[in-house]
N, C-alpha and C positions, 0 to 999 in steps of 0.2 A: 812175373818176377822182375822183368825189366822196368816196369812202371814203378815198382817199389824202390828199385835201385836208383832210378832217375830222381825220385822224390828224396831219397836219402842223400845222394851226391849233391844235388842242387840245394838242398836244405843246409848241408854242411857248408857249401860255398857261400851261401847267403849270410851266415853268421860270421864268416871270415872276411867279408867284403868291406873292410874298413876303408873308407874313402871312395867307395864306388866299385862298380863291377870290374873296371880295368885292373883293380888291385888283385883280383883273384884269377886273372887270366892264366898265369903260369900254373897254378894248381888245377884250374879247370882243364887246361890242355893235358896235364899229367894224368888226370883221372879219366877224361873222355877218350884220349888218344892212346896213352901208354898202358893204363891199368885195365880199363874196361874194353878197349878196342872198338868203341862205338863209331869212331871216325878215324880217317887217316889225318896226318898232319896237314896235308894240302886241303882237305875238306874243312878242317877247323879254321884255317886261314881264310878260305872262301866264305864260310859262314860268318866269320867275324866281319869281313868286308861288306857282306850283305847287310849285317846289322848296322854298320856305319852309314850305309846309303839310305836305309829305310827311315821314314819319319818316326819320331818317338824315341824312347830310351833305346840305346844301342844294345843293351843287354837282353832285349827281347829275342836276341839270337838264341837264347836257351830253348825257346819254343821250337826252333828249327832243329836243334840237336835232339830234343825229345821226340819230335815228329819222325825224325830219321830212325830213331831207335824203336819206337812203339806206336807210331801213328798218332791219331788225335789224342788218345789217352796219355801217350808219352809227352806230347806237347803241353797238355794241361798239367801233368805231374811236374814237369820241369819248371813251368811258370809258377805254379803254386809253391814248389820247393824253394825256388830262388827268391821270390818276392815276399811271401807271407812271413817267414821268420824274421827277416830284417825289418819288415814293416811293423811287426808287433814289438820288436825290441826298440825301434825308434819311437813308437807311440809311447811306451812306458818310460823310456829314458827321457824323452822330451818333457813329460809331466814332472819327473823328478828333477831334471836339469833346471827348470824354471825356479825351483825352490832354493837353488844354490846360486842365484844371480849375483849376490854380493860376496860370495866366498872366493878367497884367493886360490882355492883348489881348482875352481872351474877354469880359470885362465891357465893354470899349470897343466891341467889335463889337456886342454886345447893345444897348448904349445908343444906338449909331448907327443901328441898324435900327429901333428903336422909333418915332421920328418918321416914318421912311419908311413903315412899315407903317400908321400912323395916317393919314397923308396919302393913301396909296393906297386905304384903306378909305373915307375921306371922298369921294374922287373917284368911287368906285363908287356910293356913296349918292347923290351929286349926279346922276350919269348916270341912275340909276333914277328919281329924283325928276322929272327933266325928261321922262322917258318916261311916267310914270303920273299925274302931276299935270296934268290937262287943263283945269282951270278953277277957279273959286272954291270949288265944292262939294268937289272932290277935294283942294284945298289945305287946307280946313278939316278934312277927315277925316285927312289926313296930320299936321296939327298936333296934333289931339286924340290920335291914336294915339301920337305921339312923346311928348307930355306924360304920358300914361298909363304908357308904358314907363319914363320917367324917374322917375316918382313911386312907382309900385307895381311889384311883380314879378308880371307877368301873362304867361301863355303867348302869345307873338307870333302863334301860329297862330289863337288865338281872336280876336285883334284884326284879323288879316287877314280872317278869315271875317266878323266883324262889320262891318268896313269895306266888304267886298264887298256885304253885304246893304244897308247904308245907301246905298252908291253906286247899287245897283240900284233901290232905292226912290226915290231922288232923280232918277235918270235916267228913270224912268217918267213 
């Protein structure tokens, strides 16, 4: 039953992921942590961080969630559920989208989706920040990392790794 639940939950999240996986992080956390209790809030934050560090798409983190819930079958169900529906939708929409290359509606739809996408991504960032910022020390680390990312082009994986080391040293 958990495998079917994983397939359903991540399939639903897949079709809601307008603008990328980060856009559905608030809903993913609500479902995975609050509704189904597959993970704790801390585990969700840790798995997201792991997804940021690993090469490839960061939303491969869904496989870790699926594995935690139902082993290898759960990992496969989560991956299939999260990537197949969106992939199929994009394939068919892409074919249709090309037919409307000269239509004024195409640009209007793109302009209308841009603020929606930005808002969903900010909501995802907010949910993660509430999960991982546990006190003044982690808030300072988050601010420093944000400033570094805004000022310089630095690999985020290095900043995550460095923030983890600083957090560990402060926590000791």
